[in-house]
C-alpha positions as CSV (number, residue, x, y, z in Angstrom):
1,M,20.4,-47.7,-118.9
2,D,22.6,-49.5,-116.4
3,E,20.8,-47.8,-113.5
4,A,17.5,-48.6,-115.1
5,K,18.4,-52.3,-115.2
6,V,19.0,-52.2,-111.5
7,V,15.7,-50.4,-110.8
8,A,13.9,-53.0,-112.9
9,C,14.9,-55.6,-110.4
10,H,12.8,-54.0,-107.7
11,R,10.0,-56.3,-106.5
12,D,7.2,-53.8,-106.5
13,P,5.3,-53.0,-109.7
14,E,6.0,-49.3,-109.3
15,P,9.4,-49.4,-111.1
16,W,7.8,-49.9,-114.5
17,R,5.5,-46.9,-114.1
18,V,8.5,-44.7,-112.9
19,L,10.7,-46.0,-115.7
20,Y,8.1,-45.4,-118.3
21,R,7.5,-41.8,-117.1
22,I,11.3,-41.1,-117.0
23,F,12.0,-42.5,-120.5
24,F,9.0,-40.7,-121.9
25,R,10.1,-37.4,-120.5
26,I,13.8,-37.9,-121.6
27,T,12.7,-38.7,-125.2
28,R,10.3,-35.7,-125.2
29,G,13.1,-33.2,-124.6
30,E,14.1,-33.4,-120.9
31,R,17.5,-34.7,-121.7
32,Y,19.0,-33.8,-118.4
33,L,16.1,-35.0,-116.2
34,M,18.3,-37.4,-114.2
35,E,20.5,-34.5,-113.0
36,I,17.5,-32.9,-111.2
37,E,17.7,-34.8,-107.9
38,S,14.7,-33.0,-106.5
39,D,12.3,-34.2,-109.3
40,P,9.7,-36.6,-107.8
41,D,10.3,-39.3,-110.5
42,V,14.1,-39.1,-110.0
43,V,13.7,-39.2,-106.2
44,E,11.6,-42.4,-106.6
45,F,14.0,-43.8,-109.1
46,R,17.0,-43.3,-106.8
47,R,15.1,-44.7,-103.8
48,M,14.4,-48.0,-105.6
49,E,17.9,-48.1,-107.1
50,K,19.4,-47.7,-103.6
51,A,17.2,-50.5,-102.2
52,V,18.2,-52.9,-105.0
53,R,21.9,-52.1,-104.7
54,R,21.7,-52.7,-101.0
55,D,20.1,-56.1,-101.6
56,I,22.8,-56.9,-104.2
57,H,25.4,-56.2,-101.6
58,K,23.6,-58.3,-99.0
59,M,23.6,-61.2,-101.5
60,H,27.4,-60.8,-102.0
61,A,27.9,-60.9,-98.2
62,F,25.4,-63.5,-97.0
63,V,25.4,-66.3,-99.6
64,R,26.9,-69.4,-97.9
65,F,27.8,-72.4,-100.2
66,R,27.6,-75.9,-98.8
67,K,29.5,-78.7,-100.3
68,T,27.7,-81.6,-102.0
69,V,28.9,-84.5,-104.2
70,G,27.4,-84.7,-107.7
71,D,27.9,-87.0,-110.7
72,G,30.8,-84.8,-111.8
73,G,32.5,-84.4,-108.4
74,D,32.2,-81.7,-105.8
75,E,29.5,-79.1,-106.2
76,Y,28.5,-76.2,-103.9
77,V,24.9,-75.2,-103.3
78,A,23.5,-72.1,-101.5
79,W,20.0,-71.0,-100.7
80,F,19.2,-67.3,-100.3
81,R,16.1,-65.1,-99.9
82,P,16.7,-61.7,-101.6
83,D,14.3,-58.8,-101.1
84,H,14.3,-58.1,-104.9
85,R,14.6,-60.1,-108.1
86,I,18.4,-59.8,-108.4
87,V,19.6,-63.3,-109.4
88,H,20.2,-62.5,-113.1
89,I,22.0,-59.2,-112.3
90,N,24.1,-60.7,-109.6
91,A,25.2,-64.0,-111.3
92,A,28.3,-62.6,-113.0
93,F,29.7,-61.5,-109.6
94,F,29.6,-65.1,-108.4
95,V,31.2,-66.4,-111.6
96,R,34.1,-63.9,-111.1
97,R,34.4,-64.9,-107.4
98,F,33.9,-68.6,-107.6
99,G,34.5,-69.4,-111.3
100,S,36.7,-72.4,-110.6
101,M,34.0,-74.5,-108.9
102,K,30.6,-75.7,-109.8
103,W,27.9,-74.0,-107.8
104,A,24.2,-73.3,-107.7
105,I,22.3,-70.5,-105.9
106,L,18.7,-71.2,-105.1
107,T,16.1,-68.6,-104.3
108,P,12.3,-68.5,-104.1
109,D,12.2,-66.5,-107.3
110,E,14.8,-68.1,-109.5
111,S,17.8,-70.3,-109.5
112,V,21.2,-70.1,-111.2
113,Y,23.8,-72.9,-111.9
114,W,27.4,-72.5,-113.0
115,D,29.0,-75.6,-114.6
116,L,32.4,-74.1,-115.2
117,R,31.5,-73.1,-118.7
118,Q,28.1,-71.3,-118.7
119,L,25.4,-70.0,-116.5
120,R,22.0,-71.7,-116.6
121,F,18.9,-70.2,-115.0
122,G,15.8,-72.1,-113.7
123,P,12.8,-71.7,-111.5
124,G,12.8,-70.8,-107.9
125,V,12.8,-73.5,-105.2
126,P,11.9,-73.8,-101.5
127,R,14.7,-73.8,-98.9
128,S,14.1,-77.5,-98.3
129,E,15.7,-78.2,-101.7
130,A,19.1,-76.9,-100.4
131,P,21.5,-78.9,-98.2
132,S,21.3,-77.9,-94.5
133,E,25.0,-78.4,-93.5
134,D,28.3,-79.8,-94.7
135,E,31.8,-80.7,-93.5
136,L,33.1,-77.2,-94.0
137,E,30.6,-75.6,-91.7
138,G,32.5,-76.4,-88.5
139,L,35.7,-74.8,-89.9
140,W,33.8,-71.7,-91.0
141,C,32.2,-71.3,-87.5
142,T,35.6,-71.8,-85.8
143,Y,37.0,-69.0,-88.1
144,Y,34.1,-66.7,-87.4
145,A,34.3,-67.1,-83.6
146,A,38.1,-66.5,-83.7
147,T,37.8,-63.3,-85.7
148,F,34.8,-61.9,-83.7
149,N,36.2,-58.8,-81.9
150,P,34.3,-58.1,-78.7
151,A,36.1,-54.8,-78.2
152,R,34.5,-53.4,-81.3
153,L,31.0,-54.8,-80.8
154,N,28.2,-52.5,-81.8
155,T,25.0,-54.6,-81.7
156,A,22.8,-52.1,-83.4
157,A,25.2,-51.6,-86.3
158,M,25.7,-55.4,-86.6
159,I,22.0,-56.0,-86.9
160,K,21.7,-53.2,-89.4
161,E,24.4,-54.7,-91.6
162,L,23.5,-58.4,-90.9
163,P,19.6,-58.3,-90.7
164,V,18.0,-61.1,-88.6
165,R,16.0,-62.3,-91.6
166,H,19.2,-63.6,-93.2
167,W,20.4,-65.5,-90.1
168,A,18.5,-68.7,-91.1
169,T,20.9,-69.3,-94.0
170,L,24.1,-68.3,-92.1
171,P,25.8,-71.1,-90.2
172,E,27.6,-68.5,-88.0
173,A,24.3,-67.0,-86.8
174,A,23.9,-69.8,-84.2
175,L,27.1,-68.4,-82.5
176,I,26.1,-64.7,-82.5
177,S,24.0,-64.6,-79.3
178,G,26.6,-66.5,-77.3
179,L,29.5,-64.3,-78.6
180,V,27.5,-61.2,-77.8
181,A,26.7,-62.4,-74.3
182,E,30.3,-63.3,-73.6
183,S,31.7,-60.0,-75.1
184,G,32.0,-58.1,-71.8
185,T,34.0,-60.9,-70.1
186,R,36.2,-61.4,-73.2
187,V,37.0,-57.6,-73.3
188,E,38.0,-57.7,-69.6
189,H,40.2,-60.6,-70.3
190,M,41.8,-58.9,-73.3
191,E,42.5,-55.8,-71.1
192,Q,44.1,-58.0,-68.4
193,V,46.3,-59.8,-70.9
194,Q,47.6,-56.5,-72.3
195,S,47.9,-53.7,-69.8
196,A,50.4,-51.1,-68.8
197,A,49.1,-51.2,-65.2
198,P,52.0,-53.2,-63.8
199,F,54.5,-50.6,-65.1
200,V,52.7,-47.5,-63.8
201,P,54.0,-46.3,-60.4
202,K,51.8,-44.7,-57.7
203,T,53.2,-41.2,-57.7
204,R,52.2,-37.6,-58.0
205,S,55.2,-36.7,-60.1
206,L,55.1,-36.4,-63.9
207,A,58.8,-36.8,-64.0
208,V,58.6,-40.2,-62.3
209,L,55.8,-41.3,-64.6
210,R,57.8,-40.2,-67.7
211,E,60.8,-42.2,-66.6
212,A,58.8,-45.3,-65.8
213,A,57.0,-45.1,-69.1
214,R,60.3,-45.5,-70.9
215,H,60.3,-49.2,-69.8
216,C,56.7,-50.0,-70.5
217,E,56.0,-53.3,-72.2
218,G,52.2,-53.3,-71.5
219,C,51.4,-54.2,-75.2
220,D,53.4,-55.3,-78.2
221,L,53.7,-51.8,-79.7
222,Y,56.9,-51.2,-77.7
223,R,58.7,-53.9,-79.7
224,H,58.9,-51.8,-82.9
225,A,58.7,-48.2,-81.7
226,T,61.9,-46.2,-81.2
227,Q,60.9,-45.0,-77.7
228,T,57.9,-44.1,-75.5
229,V,56.6,-40.7,-76.2
230,F,55.2,-39.3,-73.0
231,G,53.2,-36.1,-72.5
232,E,54.7,-32.7,-71.8
233,G,53.5,-29.5,-70.2
234,P,53.0,-27.9,-66.8
235,K,51.8,-30.0,-63.9
236,D,49.1,-27.4,-63.1
237,A,47.7,-27.1,-66.7
238,R,44.0,-26.3,-66.8
239,L,43.8,-27.6,-70.3
240,V,45.0,-31.0,-71.6
241,L,45.0,-31.9,-75.3
242,V,45.0,-35.7,-76.0
243,G,45.9,-37.1,-79.5
244,E,45.8,-40.6,-80.8
245,Q,49.4,-41.7,-80.8
246,P,52.9,-40.5,-81.7
247,G,53.8,-40.1,-85.4
248,D,57.1,-40.9,-87.1
249,R,58.7,-37.6,-86.1
250,E,57.5,-37.8,-82.5
251,D,58.8,-41.4,-82.3
252,I,62.2,-40.2,-83.3
253,E,62.4,-37.1,-81.1
254,G,60.5,-38.5,-78.2
255,R,58.1,-35.5,-77.9
256,P,54.4,-35.2,-78.7
257,F,53.1,-33.1,-81.6
258,V,56.4,-32.1,-83.3
259,G,55.6,-33.5,-86.7
260,P,53.3,-32.1,-89.5
261,A,50.1,-32.6,-87.3
262,G,52.0,-30.7,-84.6
263,D,52.6,-27.8,-87.0
264,V,48.8,-27.6,-87.7
265,L,48.1,-27.7,-84.0
266,N,50.6,-25.0,-83.2
267,A,49.1,-22.7,-85.8
268,A,45.6,-23.3,-84.5
269,L,46.7,-22.8,-80.8
270,E,48.3,-19.5,-81.8
271,A,45.2,-18.4,-83.7
272,A,43.0,-19.3,-80.7
273,G,45.2,-17.2,-78.4
274,I,46.6,-20.2,-76.6
275,H,50.3,-20.5,-75.6
276,R,51.5,-24.1,-76.2
277,E,53.6,-24.0,-73.0
278,D,50.4,-23.4,-71.0
279,V,48.7,-26.6,-72.0
280,Y,49.6,-30.3,-71.4
281,L,50.0,-32.3,-74.6
282,T,49.8,-36.1,-74.6
283,N,48.5,-39.1,-76.6
284,A,46.1,-41.9,-75.7
285,V,48.8,-44.5,-76.9
286,K,52.4,-43.8,-76.1
287,H,54.2,-45.9,-78.8
288,F,54.1,-45.3,-82.5
289,K,52.2,-48.0,-84.4
290,F,53.1,-48.2,-88.1
291,T,53.5,-50.4,-91.2
292,E,56.6,-50.3,-93.3
293,R,56.3,-49.3,-96.9
294,G,59.8,-49.3,-98.4
295,K,61.8,-46.9,-96.3
296,R,58.7,-45.1,-95.0
297,R,56.8,-45.9,-91.8
298,I,53.1,-45.4,-92.4
299,H,50.7,-44.6,-89.5
300,A,48.5,-47.5,-88.5
301,T,45.4,-47.0,-86.2
302,P,45.8,-48.6,-82.8
303,R,43.3,-51.4,-82.0
304,G,40.9,-51.4,-79.0
305,P,43.1,-53.7,-76.8
306,E,46.2,-51.5,-77.5
307,I,44.2,-48.3,-76.5
308,A,42.9,-50.1,-73.4
309,A,46.4,-51.3,-72.5
310,C,47.8,-47.8,-72.5
311,R,44.9,-46.2,-70.7
312,P,46.6,-46.5,-67.2
313,W,49.3,-44.1,-68.3
314,F,46.9,-41.5,-69.5
315,E,44.7,-41.8,-66.4
316,E,47.7,-41.4,-64.1
317,E,48.7,-38.2,-66.0
318,L,45.2,-36.8,-65.4
319,K,45.3,-37.8,-61.7
320,V,48.5,-35.8,-61.3
321,I,47.4,-32.7,-63.3
322,R,43.7,-32.6,-62.4
323,P,42.8,-30.3,-65.4
324,R,39.6,-28.4,-65.8
325,L,39.1,-29.6,-69.4
326,V,40.4,-32.4,-71.5
327,V,40.2,-31.9,-75.3
328,C,40.1,-35.2,-77.3
329,L,41.7,-34.8,-80.7
330,G,40.0,-37.5,-82.8
331,A,38.1,-40.7,-82.3
332,T,40.9,-42.8,-80.8
333,A,41.6,-40.2,-78.1
334,A,37.9,-39.8,-77.4
335,Q,37.5,-43.6,-77.0
336,S,40.4,-43.7,-74.5
337,V,39.2,-40.6,-72.6
338,M,35.5,-41.5,-72.5
339,G,35.9,-45.2,-72.3
340,R,33.4,-45.8,-75.1
341,A,33.0,-45.4,-78.8
342,V,32.5,-41.7,-79.7
343,R,31.2,-40.2,-83.0
344,V,33.4,-37.2,-83.3
345,Q,31.1,-35.1,-85.6
346,A,28.0,-35.9,-83.5
347,E,29.6,-34.9,-80.2
348,R,32.0,-32.3,-81.4
349,G,32.2,-29.2,-79.3
350,Q,30.1,-30.4,-76.4
351,F,31.2,-30.2,-72.8
352,L,30.9,-33.7,-71.3
353,P,31.4,-34.8,-67.7
354,H,34.6,-36.8,-66.9
355,H,35.7,-38.4,-63.7
356,L,39.3,-37.3,-63.8
357,A,38.7,-33.7,-65.0
358,K,35.8,-31.3,-64.7
359,E,34.8,-31.8,-68.3
360,A,35.9,-33.3,-71.6
361,M,35.4,-32.1,-75.2
362,V,35.8,-33.7,-78.6
363,T,37.1,-32.3,-81.8
364,V,39.0,-33.5,-84.8
365,H,42.7,-34.5,-84.9
366,P,45.0,-32.1,-86.7
367,S,46.1,-34.9,-89.1
368,F,42.5,-34.9,-90.4
369,L,43.1,-31.4,-91.7
370,L,46.3,-32.4,-93.4
371,R,44.5,-35.1,-95.4
372,M,41.9,-32.9,-96.9
373,P,42.6,-32.4,-100.7
374,D,40.1,-29.6,-101.2
375,R,41.8,-26.3,-100.2
376,A,38.7,-24.3,-99.6
377,L,37.2,-27.1,-97.5
378,A,40.5,-27.5,-95.6
379,A,40.6,-23.8,-94.8
380,E,37.0,-24.0,-93.6
381,E,37.8,-27.0,-91.3
382,R,41.0,-25.4,-90.0
383,A,38.9,-22.3,-89.0
384,R,36.4,-24.6,-87.3
385,F,39.2,-26.5,-85.4
386,T,40.6,-23.1,-84.2
387,A,37.1,-22.1,-83.0
388,D,36.9,-25.4,-81.0
389,L,40.2,-24.6,-79.3
390,R,39.2,-21.0,-78.7
391,K,36.0,-22.3,-77.1
392,A,38.0,-24.6,-74.9
393,A,40.3,-21.8,-73.8
394,E,37.4,-19.6,-72.9
395,R,35.9,-22.5,-70.9
396,V,39.0,-22.7,-68.7
397,A,39.8,-18.9,-68.8
398,L,43.2,-19.2,-70.4
């Protein structure tokens, strides 16, 4: 019934026909109809439910209140254009979120007002009935601009999550085109501000690079890590494996892949017929990033500027080794190696051109396999990971 209430909010007349057919069939003996996901009525029901729930989420995200002064003090008014008739079903959310202030949400279909005691519903109103701006708008725009991260910009994903049709009611929308246009320059500036480049010597010696990396202060991660964890392996390695960053054990011992993820990697290398001492192992980021939880240090994913700051070390390693193939273990490693965002599952196992090696390949990080709770699925994924490594070994004739 809760799902049916959601579907009933769909703007098209079709929900009522679908709901009638489903309830008729359920009351005539098809008790488990809703478990048959391939049934045409159930398919249509789920499609409409998904559309309404998406619209509910958009309302949560894109309602912007503007401050006004009423007879009883400050009140906050927002205007929003939903795709479906969701004002009633959504009102309780805004009471929970903004229950301590008086507010009204106006839409073309219906309006709702919260007076600190009860909800009152009324007819829809045009956008002209809502205030256009307030004194808080400048503060909100300043906050939005300050938190806009150009290093993680994905315009297609942004438009998908923040459809253009909602921009008219979002004060920050006026900033978006300018922030997008400036993103390239801002990323370059961020990389200049944080970079290991000044600490990287011009050399063809891994030993010299390793010693120099001990003193790197190219980003703030060095402040909390125990030590730099540089790569290890032969200078003439045909295969280089790149992880994300050192873990807790690696940070203590100063060597890559010696913790739990390293155990998984060692087992997969052995199963793939690869001797660990024949490959070069390193990480995209050389210092351990973590958050403290009691006495434990919990892994934290490096940010784009931190990955970019450490890239000069990794690139210098490749210039010295000149491998035939670089295998990226996980998304962070792939981003560093390829210089762009990489969808691991979409590009997994492909041989991609690279300017500092003959080719690069993407697969999962061993820690991904450690986090899988389903044993059967974990075993399947470990076998797939081993197959990726075997494919890499065959490519370079190890």
